[in-house]
Phi, psi and omega in degrees: 000154173294130183296342177272354183288136178289146183245131176238134174255126180239117179278147181061047189258014181273349181203171173058220182299321180298315180295317179297321178293320177301315180296318181294317179293326175297319178295333182271007172097003178281152163275124191255124172267111182268096178279140177214163180258304186238323191272083182296323181295317179295318178297320179296323178294323177297315178299315180300319180296315180299315181292326179292338179265009176094005180265184178230143184198165174208150178262137179226122180275133174190140172274112185289353175275352182254110185302325179295318179293322178296314180299318179297317180297314180295321178298318179293319180297316182292322179295320182283323190239343177074008185195156167221111184269332182211145175234130173246109179275101188236340191304127173266090192286332181222128177294137184289136174280133179255155177135170182299141180300324184294338180245007181283119180297140179303322181300319179291320180298307186287333177298319179292313182296314181295315181299320179298315185281327180302311181300313180294319184295308184291320176297315182299310181302314185290315182288323183296328176300320178292313184293324180292329175294321180279344181058042175192160177148170179226135173235130178235123175264136178261113184239198185215150174291352175300340178301336182253010185251164176229163179139237185256021182233044186302315182293315180297314180297315180296318180298316181289324177296319177296319178298317179300316180293316177303317183299326180288325174296317178299318181301319182295322179284313187294327184300332179296339183250013179080014180260124185261127184236130176215167180233142174245120180255113184265148166284203182289123179248135181283106178220176177294333180290320181278341182300327183290335182249348184271076178294163190303315182297317179294320179299317181296322178296314181296320179295322182291341182260015176251145180295336180266353180073023180207167175284159173291149177258153182301323180294326176294316177299318182297319180295325177293314179300316180298322178296314182293329179282350184272170182295333183291350182254017187292342181279350178260124184226128175069026182262152172250103184274118181273124179232097189226014179070018179091007185303313183296319180297313180293327178298317177291323180299328182268005180298137183306324181293318178295318178301320181297312183291329179287336181269352181257000000 
């Protein structure tokens, strides 16, 4: 890679939103570090795709919940490239347990919350040390609109709400060093991860509550993340950007009180 080329590290980049973001950042001229946990073949395919489109990338295995592995990964990146310009915290370290709160085991609940924060925490600490020395950089956390929802996703919602709050604390510290931190909270995105829980009836409901009449696509999510990670988004600091296809707006639009006043 060109030594002047910007370097982006994307956690959980072997599939879904992470893989789409890796490909998009590659198209935008970044050298892409494709972090993965287990699926080396999938990570290699992402790298191959980026390189086939004229970009540069490499796959790096590390469990972002393990501080030693994170430190080793950041050390190797810095040794090889001398810089980390952007970090996209995307890894979904623990699948969310679904079901009624009254019967949800504490172990399942705390595993999701802890796993979500461990990855973000260790990556942030390690990468931020590099960025503060350079006095520049971008960090983007990938969150979910589930942070504002209630129902059968208590662990997932709590984990994402905690991530959103954590990101704002990081933003306040990082801004002093010229590092810009923001979060993108997505509604339902069509990926292999959501396919397992998005049964047909639920999918139709979610599609009907979008202004476009469909779920978000991973490539759309990737373009949003790339935009937030770019220089053009530097005036926004510590924000949680909601990207949900209009779900929240339509949800309010369908509120009984609004319906009542519009009909009178």
